C-alpha angles and dihedrals in degrees: 000000000000112000115224110226131230115272101165127111112202121189123226121218091184124220098309095194101041092153087069090065099031096106130048111253123240097259113120135192086259091057088052094051090050088053090049089053090059092048089053089051091054090048091050090051091054101035097090090056097041106051101088092020135040134231117259117252093265139006128261110216086348094304127112112225115216119251142172123255094281106105129081091246111063093098090064089063093044090048090051089055088052092052089049090052092049096051097043109024088223111151094214088073092050094043095063097050087050091052089049093055086085089060092051089047094055091045094054099038095048091036093234108182093337098138091107143085086235088090082096095058089045101049103030097061094038113033104017089047092049092051092047094048103039106012091243107177096193087058091049092054093051093048090052090050087052091051091052089054091047092050089054086065092063114112102205100202093046091041093221142107112237113239107212143015139004111331089241096052105119094209093053103028111120097008118137123182134203090241088072092071085081095048094059093080091077089060096045089049090049091055089053093047095046101029085230110134095202095089095049093044091055092047093048092048089051094049092051093052089049088056092046098047114011093048108072122214092261093055096254117117142232114230092221136013130190124221127185105246094202100048101021088231119145117246113180148315123236141151134253100181103016128096092258140339094271100042122086115250106219100223089048091055088049091052085054094047091055101029100055093054089050090057088045088055092056099035103028087218103157092206088071094054090045094054089045089062093049092050088050094052092052089050098047093046089060101048120118120234096282093051097238114120131238112243088261124031090225082083120070099160141005134061103318117122121267120227108221089179091063089048090054093050090047092051090054091049092050090051091050092050089050088058093048103042122086115266090245097049105132093225098043100093091044090057092049091049092046090052092051091047091053093046091047093049090049093049094049102041113012107048127099126255128248088265109119087218088073102068101173126076101219118046126199098045125143122216101179117348092181091062094035089240123148094350113167091000140110119275126199095232091050091055091046096051095044088056093046089051091052092049089052088056093057106040144014091266121207110224122250086196 
């Protein structure tokens, strides 16, 4: 496979308000451990309901409905259980993900709702994590099967992995989305496990196309972008969940802030780390005073809803960049301080109470504002990434991704 090279120039506005992140916030490891204790209480409250079934993607009136393994989000619940097992060593948290393996096996072998790039979200945090943590070979086999299905979604001439729908669906054919940056880890891992470069080559090609076309020249991002699968020519960028086609959907920008560094980790392509910094500066420069973004970065003040889930993803991306950047990088400490400020704000103002009626961890997330779905609710990915960020604050955490 011929790798299409980077041809995109992306400007960098820098961190305009560096003084905001000049000093390390007063949020200690003990504070993070206290916050983790709250997450564990919420998991314990939900564990009896969500052993054979899974939480819905978002709450309705702050309660998660029980669903089968059909959505794109079950992996976030399973991933939370693996995090809980890591930080406590309690076998009750390991037992449930191992029970759930049967559900992931049925889904992949019967190809139930697998016409999606979200195979990465599903099988990275469930099966890849299980294999990394416990050496489970059944989980490894399932993750490799998921990688094979994900690879089938690669359009070679366009150099992208199609996001949604049947590969012949005219409305979805040739569409890539910024979220897919996170799903590529499954392919990189598969190449490492099988010694077959085809998975990594497809993932690397996709991330370069995301840089070339999803990232705009000002370091904001489209949510989705269409390519012509036959000719490989770019068509257009638009949004599915953002305010408008030319605005910058907050969660999409956060997926970029975390996803580009993940591809850098596997490829060591410095362009990917460079663009991560530029996306980060765009994001940080548009945060309101409490450092938790609105649902679209076109908003910087006012009455629009915040998206705490996007903030949690961004915090994880910032902490991953801190690990990867050279110690003397001039922006490194600002990123660490920004991540801590975001996590601190989330822990103090955006978490649920002890009330069992509030089943999520993070409040004030937005799933899809355009469809009035999951607005000012809890979302499974927000709960997961908040937990991951807290774990990163307490230990030298080994990536599931």
